[in-house]
C-alpha positions as a printed Julia matrix, in Angstrom:
723×3 Matrix{Float64}:
 -50.15  -169.72   87.57
 -47.15  -167.41   87.23
 -45.1   -165.71   89.86
 -43.61  -162.25   89.76
 -39.88  -162.07   89.18
 -37.54  -159.94   91.29
 -34.91  -159.89   88.54
 -34.56  -156.32   87.21
 -33.82  -157.75   83.76
 -37.35  -159.19   83.73
 -38.98  -155.83   84.51
 -41.24  -154.5    81.72
 -39.79  -151.87   79.38
 -41.15  -148.48   80.49
 -41.64  -147.54   76.84
 -40.6   -144.47   74.85
 -43.26  -142.23   76.37
 -42.16  -142.93   79.92
 -38.49  -142.48   78.98
 -39.24  -139.15   77.28
 -41.19  -138.0    80.34
 -38.29  -138.93   82.62
 -35.87  -137.07   80.33
 -38.07  -133.98   80.3
 -38.18  -133.97   84.09
 -34.4   -134.21   84.21
 -33.8   -131.54   81.53
 -36.67  -129.02   81.76
 -34.61  -125.96   80.72
 -33.28  -127.71   77.62
 -36.74  -128.96   76.61
 -38.25  -125.48   76.99
 -35.52  -123.8    74.92
 -35.56  -126.33   72.06
 -39.35  -126.67   72.16
 -39.8   -122.91   71.9
 -37.45  -122.83   68.88
 -39.46  -125.5    67.05
 -42.86  -124.0    67.91
 -41.81  -120.53   66.67
 -40.2   -122.04   63.55
 -43.48  -123.74   62.68
 -45.66  -120.76   63.63
 -43.66  -118.22   61.61
 -42.77  -120.51   58.7
 -39.04  -119.93   59.15
 -38.53  -123.7    59.21
 -38.99  -123.7    55.41
 -38.65  -119.99   54.47
 -35.36  -118.32   55.41
 -35.7   -115.7    58.14
 -32.95  -113.59   56.55
 -35.12  -113.11   53.42
 -38.17  -111.86   55.33
 -39.06  -108.58   57.01
 -39.39  -110.47   60.28
 -35.6   -110.57   60.56
 -35.53  -106.85   61.4
 -37.86  -107.44   64.37
 -36.32  -110.55   65.97
 -32.64  -110.85   64.94
 -29.9   -109.31   67.07
 -26.74  -107.41   66.23
 -25.33  -103.89   66.35
 -27.87  -102.48   63.8
 -30.79  -103.76   65.9
 -29.48  -102.19   69.11
 -28.66   -98.91   67.37
 -32.26   -98.77   66.11
 -33.58   -99.31   69.64
 -34.7   -102.94   69.26
 -33.45  -103.88   72.73
 -35.52  -107.09   72.9
 -33.75  -108.78   69.99
 -31.0   -110.51   72.09
 -33.88  -112.48   73.66
 -36.14  -113.06   70.64
 -33.24  -113.85   68.31
 -32.19  -116.75   70.52
 -35.19  -118.81   69.34
 -34.7   -118.45   65.56
 -32.22  -119.45   62.87
 -31.36  -117.36   59.82
 -31.96  -120.2    57.34
 -33.86  -123.51   57.47
 -30.59  -125.47   57.2
 -29.29  -123.73   60.33
 -32.09  -125.11   62.49
 -30.35  -128.47   62.65
 -27.09  -127.13   64.2
 -28.9   -124.44   66.24
 -31.71  -126.57   67.71
 -29.8   -129.84   67.61
 -26.73  -128.23   69.11
 -28.85  -126.69   71.87
 -30.43  -130.07   72.6
 -27.08  -131.83   72.89
 -24.9   -129.15   74.46
 -27.41  -127.51   76.79
 -28.84  -130.92   77.65
 -25.44  -132.29   78.65
 -24.69  -129.11   80.6
 -28.0   -129.31   82.44
 -27.27  -132.95   83.26
 -23.95  -131.89   84.81
 -24.86  -128.55   86.4
 -28.54  -128.88   87.23
 -31.44  -126.84   85.9
 -30.96  -123.65   87.91
 -27.23  -123.36   87.23
 -27.48  -124.17   83.52
 -30.22  -121.56   83.13
 -27.89  -118.95   84.62
 -24.91  -120.18   82.57
 -26.66  -120.42   79.19
 -28.56  -117.16   79.54
 -25.56  -115.22   80.82
 -23.17  -116.47   78.15
 -25.71  -115.89   75.35
 -26.4   -112.33   76.4
 -22.7   -111.68   77.0
 -21.8   -113.01   73.58
 -24.43  -110.92   71.8
 -24.05  -107.66   73.75
 -20.25  -107.66   74.12
 -19.82  -108.49   70.42
 -22.03  -105.52   69.54
 -20.12  -103.29   71.96
 -16.79  -104.38   70.48
 -17.98  -103.67   66.94
 -19.34  -100.29   68.02
 -15.94   -99.33   69.4
 -13.85  -100.47   66.39
 -16.35   -99.64   63.63
 -14.77   -96.29   62.85
 -11.16   -97.47   62.76
 -11.16   -98.48   59.1
 -10.93  -102.17   59.89
 -12.77  -103.74   56.96
 -13.72  -106.92   58.81
 -15.17  -105.01   61.77
 -17.05  -102.63   59.49
 -18.66  -105.56   57.66
 -19.72  -107.33   60.87
 -21.15  -104.08   62.25
 -23.87  -104.23   59.57
 -24.82  -107.89   60.07
 -27.65  -109.48   62.02
 -27.61  -112.92   63.63
 -29.99  -115.36   65.3
 -29.68  -118.52   67.34
 -28.7   -119.76   70.8
 -25.3   -121.22   69.87
 -23.27  -118.78   72.0
 -25.36  -119.75   75.04
 -25.08  -123.46   74.26
 -21.28  -123.32   73.9
 -21.03  -121.1    76.98
 -23.07  -123.61   78.97
 -20.71  -126.42   77.96
 -17.73  -124.24   78.93
 -19.3   -123.61   82.34
 -20.21  -127.28   82.81
 -16.6   -128.28   82.11
 -15.88  -127.18   85.69
 -17.8   -130.25   86.91
 -15.36  -132.64   85.21
 -12.29  -134.06   86.89
  -8.81  -133.66   85.43
  -7.61  -134.42   82.81
 -11.01  -134.35   81.07
 -11.76  -130.86   82.36
  -8.57  -129.49   80.82
  -9.11  -131.39   77.58
 -12.65  -130.08   77.08
 -11.6   -126.53   77.86
  -8.67  -126.81   75.45
 -10.96  -128.06   72.66
 -13.48  -125.25   73.25
 -10.76  -122.6    73.38
  -9.04  -123.93   70.27
 -12.32  -123.97   68.36
 -13.12  -120.4    69.42
  -9.7   -119.03   68.44
  -9.41  -120.86   65.11
 -12.98  -120.06   64.04
 -12.64  -116.4    64.97
  -9.25  -115.86   63.31
  -9.74  -117.89   60.15
 -13.53  -117.71   59.53
 -14.52  -114.58   61.4
 -18.3   -114.45   61.01
 -20.41  -112.54   63.52
 -21.41  -115.72   65.33
 -17.75  -116.73   65.63
 -17.1   -113.54   67.6
 -20.15  -114.25   69.77
 -19.03  -117.84   70.33
 -15.54  -116.77   71.42
 -16.99  -114.34   73.96
 -19.61  -116.82   75.2
 -17.02  -119.56   75.71
 -14.68  -117.17   77.55
 -17.44  -116.06   79.89
 -18.54  -119.66   80.44
 -15.04  -120.81   81.38
 -14.85  -118.1    84.02
 -18.43  -118.59   85.23
 -18.3   -122.38   85.73
 -16.19  -122.45   88.91
 -18.24  -119.59   90.36
 -21.49  -121.53   89.9
 -19.89  -124.44   91.79
 -18.73  -122.22   94.64
 -15.07  -122.27   93.64
 -12.67  -119.47   92.87
 -11.67  -119.25   89.19
  -8.03  -120.16   88.7
  -5.66  -118.92   86.02
  -3.06  -121.59   86.85
  -2.01  -123.84   84.0
  -3.2   -127.45   84.3
  -0.61  -130.06   85.26
   0.12  -132.43   82.41
   1.76  -135.82   82.39
   4.43  -136.54   79.8
   1.8   -138.18   77.61
  -0.44  -135.11   77.83
   2.45  -132.77   76.93
   3.06  -134.84   73.82
  -0.6   -134.72   72.84
  -0.83  -130.94   73.37
   2.36  -130.24   71.42
   1.28  -132.55   68.61
  -2.17  -130.93   68.48
  -0.67  -127.5    67.76
   0.96  -128.74   64.57
  -1.94  -130.99   63.57
  -4.38  -128.07   63.76
  -1.9   -125.89   61.84
  -1.82  -128.43   59.0
  -5.61  -128.77   58.9
  -6.11  -125.0    58.87
  -3.69  -124.57   55.95
  -5.53  -127.2    53.91
  -9.01  -125.9    54.74
  -8.1   -122.31   53.92
  -6.8   -123.39   50.52
 -10.12  -125.03   49.57
 -12.41  -122.58   51.43
 -10.76  -119.13   51.48
 -11.81  -116.92   54.4
 -12.17  -113.21   54.96
 -11.72  -112.94   58.71
 -10.12  -110.39   61.03
  -6.67  -111.16   59.57
  -7.85  -110.24   56.08
  -8.84  -112.27   53.06
  -6.78  -115.3    52.15
  -4.99  -115.05   48.84
  -6.69  -116.51   45.77
  -3.37  -117.34   44.1
  -2.01  -119.54   46.89
   0.33  -122.17   45.51
  -1.12  -125.64   46.14
   2.35  -127.19   46.21
   3.52  -124.78   48.93
   0.4   -125.49   51.0
   0.91  -129.24   50.72
   4.61  -129.02   51.64
   3.9   -126.78   54.65
   1.02  -129.0    55.8
   3.15  -132.13   55.35
   5.93  -130.64   57.5
   3.4   -129.78   60.22
   1.95  -133.32   60.1
   5.41  -134.9    60.35
   6.27  -132.7    63.32
   2.93  -133.57   64.93
   3.61  -137.29   64.54
   7.15  -137.02   65.9
   6.06  -134.99   68.91
   3.25  -137.47   69.6
   5.89  -140.21   69.81
   8.06  -138.08   72.13
  10.99  -137.87   69.71
  13.82  -135.75   71.09
  15.14  -135.03   67.58
  11.73  -133.82   66.35
  11.44  -131.68   69.49
  14.71  -129.95   68.62
  13.61  -129.55   65.0
  10.22  -128.11   65.96
  11.81  -125.7    68.41
  14.38  -124.58   65.83
  11.77  -124.0    63.12
   9.51  -122.13   65.55
  12.42  -119.91   66.62
  13.36  -119.13   63.0
   9.72  -118.4    62.17
   9.44  -116.11   65.19
  12.53  -114.16   64.14
  11.37  -113.89   60.53
   7.84  -112.73   61.41
   9.17  -110.22   63.94
  11.52  -108.83   61.29
   8.63  -108.48   58.83
   6.62  -106.54   61.4
   9.51  -104.15   61.93
   9.95  -103.68   58.17
   6.19  -103.14   57.68
   6.15  -100.42   60.32
   9.45   -98.71   59.54
   9.74   -99.13   55.76
   6.51  -100.48   54.23
   7.61   -99.5    50.73
  10.28  -102.21   50.92
   7.49  -104.83   50.82
   4.88  -103.14   48.64
   4.73   -99.99   46.64
   1.45   -98.53   47.85
   2.38   -98.32   51.54
  -0.62  -100.41   52.61
   0.37  -102.17   55.82
  -2.89  -102.57   57.77
  -3.85  -105.9    56.21
  -0.56  -107.64   56.87
   0.4   -106.46   60.35
  -2.55  -108.1    62.19
  -1.8   -111.43   60.52
   1.88  -111.13   61.36
   1.13  -110.28   64.98
  -1.21  -113.24   65.36
   1.37  -115.53   63.74
   3.97  -114.33   66.24
   1.6   -114.99   69.15
   0.78  -118.5    67.91
   4.48  -119.26   67.41
   5.24  -118.05   70.94
   2.55  -120.41   72.25
   4.1   -123.29   70.31
   7.51  -122.51   71.78
   6.07  -122.19   75.28
   4.44  -125.63   75.05
   7.65  -127.18   73.72
   9.74  -125.63   76.48
   7.33  -126.38   79.33
   6.94  -130.0    78.22
  10.58  -130.58   77.3
  11.0   -133.5    79.71
   8.35  -135.46   77.75
  10.52  -135.67   74.63
  13.31  -138.16   75.3
  12.59  -140.96   72.82
  15.38  -141.91   70.45
  14.71  -141.63   66.72
  14.07  -144.75   64.68
  17.19  -144.07   62.61
  19.33  -143.89   65.72
  17.89  -147.14   67.0
  18.59  -148.83   63.64
  22.14  -147.47   63.65
  22.69  -148.8    67.17
  21.44  -152.21   66.12
  23.71  -152.17   63.05
  26.86  -151.06   64.86
  26.31  -152.87   68.14
  24.23  -152.63   71.27
  23.54  -149.23   72.81
  24.6   -148.45   76.36
  21.06  -149.15   77.55
  20.91  -152.46   75.72
  24.31  -153.33   77.19
  23.07  -152.4    80.67
  19.94  -154.56   80.34
  22.02  -157.5    79.13
  24.48  -157.13   82.04
  21.62  -156.82   84.52
  19.99  -160.04   83.31
  23.36  -161.8    83.27
  24.62  -160.79   86.73
  21.44  -159.78   88.54
  20.91  -156.59   90.48
  19.31  -154.86   93.43
  15.64  -154.05   93.86
  16.28  -150.6    92.35
  18.25  -151.89   89.36
  15.46  -151.92   86.77
  14.8   -148.21   87.39
  18.31  -147.68   86.08
  17.24  -149.01   82.67
  14.67  -146.24   82.11
  15.44  -144.04   79.07
  15.97  -140.82   81.07
  19.21  -142.23   82.48
  22.76  -142.4    81.17
  24.96  -145.46   81.59
  28.63  -145.69   82.44
  29.75  -149.07   81.11
  32.97  -150.42   82.64
  35.04  -152.64   80.35
  37.81  -155.15   80.8
  41.23  -154.82   79.04
  39.84  -156.56   75.95
  36.98  -154.04   75.69
  34.22  -156.33   76.87
  31.58  -154.85   79.24
  31.77  -156.2    82.78
  29.47  -153.84   84.69
  27.71  -150.5    84.64
  26.3   -147.64   86.69
  23.05  -145.87   85.74
  23.12  -142.14   86.44
  21.64  -138.73   85.69
  23.32  -135.32   85.61
  21.6   -132.36   87.25
  23.08  -129.02   88.32
  26.66  -130.16   87.85
  26.12  -133.37   89.83
  26.27  -136.95   88.54
  23.68  -138.89   90.58
  24.21  -142.64   90.36
  20.9   -144.47   90.76
  21.12  -147.63   92.83
  23.93  -150.13   93.14
  26.33  -150.89   90.29
  25.81  -154.11   88.36
  28.65  -156.61   88.08
  29.54  -160.25   88.52
  30.96  -159.96   92.07
  31.8   -157.44   94.77
  35.32  -156.84   93.44
  34.03  -156.09   89.95
  31.36  -153.78   91.33
  34.03  -151.9    93.32
  36.02  -151.42   90.1
  32.87  -150.16   88.37
  32.26  -147.64   91.16
  35.8   -146.3    91.06
  35.83  -146.1    87.27
  32.55  -144.17   87.32
  33.88  -141.71   89.91
  37.1   -141.16   87.95
  35.3   -140.48   84.68
  32.7   -138.09   86.12
  35.18  -136.13   88.21
  37.38  -135.8    85.12
  34.48  -133.86   83.58
  34.25  -131.61   86.64
  31.09  -133.16   88.08
  30.27  -133.82   91.71
  29.48  -137.5    92.24
  26.98  -139.07   94.62
  25.26  -142.46   94.86
  21.54  -142.38   95.65
  19.34  -145.2    96.97
  22.21  -147.66   97.39
  22.57  -150.63   99.72
  24.98  -151.31  102.56
  27.56  -152.69  100.1
  28.04  -149.3    98.4
  27.93  -147.48  101.74
  30.76  -149.73  102.99
  32.74  -149.09   99.79
  32.25  -145.36  100.26
  33.48  -145.43  103.87
  36.54  -147.42  102.8
  37.3   -144.73  100.22
  36.82  -141.73  102.5
  33.25  -140.91  101.52
  30.26  -140.05  103.7
  26.8   -141.6   103.73
  23.38  -140.78  105.1
  20.25  -142.89  105.47
  17.59  -141.6   103.05
  14.94  -144.35  103.16
  14.08  -147.76  104.49
  12.95  -150.18  101.83
   9.94  -152.33  102.74
  10.46  -155.99  101.77
   7.74  -158.68  101.96
   9.06  -162.26  101.97
   6.68  -164.45   99.98
   7.41  -168.16  100.68
   5.76  -168.19  104.11
   3.3   -165.34  103.53
  -0.19  -165.97  104.89
  -2.77  -163.31  105.6
  -3.77  -164.8   108.93
  -4.1   -163.22  112.33
  -5.42  -159.94  113.67
  -2.59  -157.89  112.17
  -3.72  -158.87  108.64
  -7.38  -157.97  109.2
  -7.4   -154.9   106.89
  -5.82  -156.89  104.06
  -8.27  -159.78  104.42
 -11.15  -157.29  104.51
  -9.97  -155.76  101.22
  -9.76  -159.16   99.52
 -13.17  -160.29  100.82
 -14.88  -157.04   99.9
 -13.39  -157.19   96.4
 -14.92  -160.63   95.92
 -18.28  -159.35   97.16
 -18.2   -156.28   94.88
 -17.11  -158.22   91.8
 -13.61  -156.73   91.67
 -11.04  -159.03   90.08
  -7.25  -158.87   89.78
  -5.83  -158.77   86.27
  -2.08  -159.06   85.72
   0.14  -158.9    82.66
   1.96  -156.62   80.26
   0.15  -153.29   79.97
   0.93  -152.91   76.26
  -0.84  -156.21   75.52
  -3.99  -155.43   77.5
  -7.19  -154.34   75.69
  -7.13  -150.77   74.47
 -10.05  -149.82   76.69
  -8.14  -150.82   79.82
  -5.0   -148.98   78.69
  -7.03  -145.84   78.04
  -8.48  -146.01   81.55
  -5.03  -146.51   83.07
  -3.77  -143.39   81.28
  -6.81  -141.43   82.43
  -6.29  -142.46   86.08
  -2.61  -141.53   85.87
  -3.29  -138.16   84.23
  -6.03  -137.39   86.75
  -3.51  -138.03   89.53
  -0.94  -135.74   87.91
  -3.47  -132.97   87.24
  -4.57  -132.86   90.87
  -1.04  -132.17   92.15
   0.5   -128.76   92.66
   3.79  -129.94   91.15
   4.67  -131.58   87.82
   4.94  -135.31   87.32
   7.89  -136.74   89.23
  10.67  -138.84   87.82
  14.0   -140.43   88.74
  12.92  -143.35   90.97
   9.19  -142.81   90.3
   7.86  -144.13   87.02
   4.69  -143.4    85.06
   2.52  -145.14   82.49
   5.34  -144.79   79.93
   7.64  -146.9    82.11
   4.79  -149.32   82.88
   4.5   -150.06   79.14
   7.94  -151.72   79.23
   7.4   -155.39   78.26
   9.56  -156.53   81.2
   7.28  -154.72   83.66
   4.17  -156.38   85.12
   1.0   -154.42   85.74
  -1.8   -155.33   88.12
  -5.3   -153.93   87.59
  -8.39  -153.96   89.77
 -11.28  -154.4    87.31
 -15.0   -154.72   88.03
 -17.67  -156.58   86.07
 -18.22  -153.56   83.78
 -14.5   -153.53   82.88
 -13.95  -150.33   84.84
 -10.41  -150.0    86.17
 -10.44  -148.98   89.85
  -6.69  -149.02   90.46
  -3.35  -149.86   88.91
   0.04  -151.0    90.17
   3.19  -151.67   88.17
   5.99  -154.01   89.25
   9.63  -153.91   88.17
  11.6   -157.17   87.86
  14.45  -157.99   90.23
  16.85  -160.36   88.47
  19.13  -162.97   89.94
  22.29  -164.11   88.06
  21.28  -165.92   84.91
  18.27  -163.73   84.2
  15.69  -165.41   86.45
  13.29  -162.99   88.14
  13.56  -163.54   91.88
  11.37  -160.68   93.03
   9.35  -157.62   92.05
   9.55  -153.95   93.06
   6.47  -151.73   93.3
   6.54  -148.61   91.13
   3.26  -147.03   89.94
   0.4   -147.16   92.46
  -2.67  -145.11   91.56
  -6.38  -145.42   92.15
  -9.63  -144.16   90.67
 -11.17  -141.41   92.83
 -14.49  -142.51   94.32
 -13.81  -146.07   93.16
 -13.33  -149.26   95.19
 -11.99  -147.83   98.44
  -9.5   -150.5    99.63
  -8.17  -150.97   96.09
  -4.53  -150.42   97.05
  -4.56  -153.13   99.73
  -6.36  -155.42   97.3
  -3.84  -154.84   94.5
  -0.74  -155.36   96.64
  -2.13  -158.43   98.39
  -3.24  -159.95   95.07
   0.17  -159.28   93.53
   1.91  -160.93   96.48
  -0.22  -164.07   96.1
   0.28  -164.13   92.33
   4.06  -163.66   92.49
   4.34  -166.3    95.2
   2.6   -168.8    92.91
   5.06  -167.88   90.15
   8.03  -168.72   92.4
   9.2   -165.23   93.38
  10.86  -165.02   96.79
   9.94  -161.44   97.72
   8.32  -158.18   96.66
   9.66  -154.74   97.5
   7.26  -151.93   98.27
  10.19  -149.56   97.63
  11.59  -146.99   99.97
   9.44  -143.9   100.18
  11.69  -141.17   98.73
  12.36  -138.26  101.08
  10.89  -140.27  103.97
  13.84  -141.33  106.1
  15.1   -141.58  109.64
  18.46  -139.92  110.26
  21.0   -140.88  112.89
  21.31  -137.36  114.26
  25.05  -136.93  113.72
  26.19  -133.36  113.18
  28.01  -133.96  109.92
  24.84  -135.28  108.25
  22.37  -132.87  109.79
  22.54  -130.36  106.91
  21.47  -132.81  104.21
  18.87  -134.41  106.49
  17.33  -131.0   107.11
  17.24  -130.3   103.37
  15.58  -133.66  102.64
  13.14  -133.13  105.5
  12.15  -129.68  104.23
  11.69  -130.9   100.68
   9.73  -133.92  101.89
   7.48  -131.77  104.1
   6.77  -129.38  101.23
   5.7   -132.21   98.95
   3.97  -134.4   101.58
   0.47  -132.93  101.02
   0.95  -133.44   97.3
   2.57  -136.88   97.09
   2.11  -138.4   100.55
   5.55  -139.96  100.94
   5.31  -140.25  104.7
   1.71  -141.42  104.68
   2.68  -143.97  102.01
   5.47  -145.18  104.26
   2.95  -145.63  107.08
   0.56  -147.48  104.76
   3.2   -150.11  103.98
   3.28  -151.2   107.61
  -0.07  -152.94  106.98
   1.91  -155.62  105.15
   4.35  -156.21  108.03
   7.49  -155.89  105.87
  11.07  -156.15  106.98
  13.12  -153.01  106.38
  16.37  -152.64  104.52
  18.34  -149.37  104.81
  18.92  -147.26  101.71
  21.72  -144.69  101.63
  23.06  -141.62   99.9
  26.86  -141.76   99.52
  28.74  -138.53   98.78
  32.27  -137.1    98.88
  32.04  -134.53  101.68
  29.75  -131.99  103.34
  30.81  -129.16  101.01
  28.93  -130.86   98.18
  25.63  -131.19  100.07
  23.94  -127.95   98.89
  24.48  -128.81   95.23
  23.5   -132.45   95.79
  20.25  -131.3    97.42
  19.39  -129.11   94.42
  20.38  -131.89   92.02
  18.07  -134.38   93.77
  15.24  -131.85   93.58
  15.81  -131.44   89.84
  16.01  -135.22   89.38
  12.67  -135.85   91.07
  10.98  -132.75   89.63
  12.58  -132.2    86.21
   9.79  -129.89   85.07
   9.4   -127.85   88.28
  10.53  -124.26   88.57
  11.52  -122.49   91.76
   8.08  -120.86   91.65
   6.43  -124.32   91.61
   8.4   -125.39   94.66
   7.61  -122.16   96.49
   3.91  -122.46   95.7
   3.9   -126.09   96.84
   5.55  -125.08  100.1
   2.98  -122.36  100.73
   0.15  -124.78   99.96
   1.52  -127.34  102.42
   1.69  -124.67  105.13
  -1.94  -123.7   104.47
  -3.02  -127.34  104.66
  -1.2   -127.76  107.97
  -2.84  -124.61  109.33
  -6.3   -125.89  108.35
  -5.63  -129.22  110.03
  -4.45  -127.52  113.24
  -7.61  -125.42  113.31
């Protein structure tokens, strides 16, 4: 006698018929469209005899000739045919995949509206465009005005474009970028009738998607992380290289005119190789390659603009017959593409800070770089909880030396808007040495005409500043958790215990180590979570004392992941080392803290609590949850009120976007002790410039328009809450 099992793994396989039935119920619109294509292909014989060679094409295919002859039904009938038997695979197969995925995301009713609307828009607007330009003498337009087409590809691509609105950033932006790039490249460099229809269908789908979901279409550019800026910039040059190679082997006759038959293979290979090298350098974030790419793009823009002027003003200087119509469109498009390349390079400039390999080799051959010297001094003498942030590549380093030239200490700093902002305490063997480092840094920067301030420093630097006639203001309170006696017991730790217990119940485990050495799948998920977080903000990715995945890849940085049984990452934290003299790590400072939307809800409490327990076992004495930047408590004195108001206003504007004050409140769950963090400056006259410099340091890619828009958004959010 056997008993029934409750294990789902022991359940009988429903079989292919049941699975197909379930799929058909989930995707009825897709099944009807593809099924109708196949039935008509079999019934009419077009599955083995080309439609374009039969009289039937004049009755079912669409295009400008069909509409001019009064065959108004062809935009509908043509959707269910293909011109040749070989086209049925991309037409029907593409509809099955693309419309099916779109129906899965949007639902049957919405995908029916999206696919039908974009198909009809692509067919009818393409015909209208050709009708308007047919008499202008444009050879490409005149040729397309006589062609007929069939298939549902414009509707399928349009449905995917509409369904992209259901994705979360950064995947939404990536899919839209791929669709747009395909539409533009295919139209410009291939230029068949269906390429024109595809471009229109995709454009309509991109605008229609948010409307179908009840959202207002937005023309705002997506927010990219530094990694995303590198990928986008690299993609421009990679596509350029591929297009050059493809056009050499498969010449086109698109809207820009026919490609030349006597193109020099050597020139094509050299040009493509340069584009590939630039793409690789930009992908790595090379500052030198960024300058080179920008310079070449600028020279190309000037040269192409000059050619346009010469073509218009004195065409005989370029050719003897005065024919200019075939070259001007290509020149104009080249100028537009070059402008886009320059725009991407300029907008993403903060992502390209990596030193070249040659420079790194030269530094190793001639001696340690300033950063290497700073890291060595930090591990030798130890530093504050903020010290490791000062080793990030975006900083500069003032290295103080003894009379023999040996380094004895350093200050990490950045320069913004004429202000040298020292980040954290100086590093040195003792208080006297650190005082010498501070004074040497001030003397050198003021010699270059810079205003000097010290940001996120401890009481030691504040006392030094007061002794030297400087002012200070409290800008944050750092949250410190002492580990030796830490126990999550008592009512006050209930939320933390609940997070740990629920994680165990849900199969969530804590994984700690170097991010660069973790499996590629986990690293990819960490990048996706980070880029999703950046894309959802109204301001660019922040910097200065706030790191990203790039900083988390540092081998000295520890990363904690919350991973479930399916290896899905629900949250990530990164921890910066705090060194004691001799190089031993005595504590860790929290940096990156991001979570997967709709994932394990108490993931942040789980990650921090797990890290505390892990670091305690490793012998660390404390962890720092950092001081929430722009979240501070002033002392109310008149001389500091101006800067406090500026910091308050900036913090309030960015609170709905970054949650500094709510983050500060969250840290109280861990019952930390608080250590004051100061800004030290020369006098009140410097405060306006210091305020702007701090804004630029935290938001290196933000414009005044970004800040204004963020401020307006925060006011709207506050108004909604009050209502």
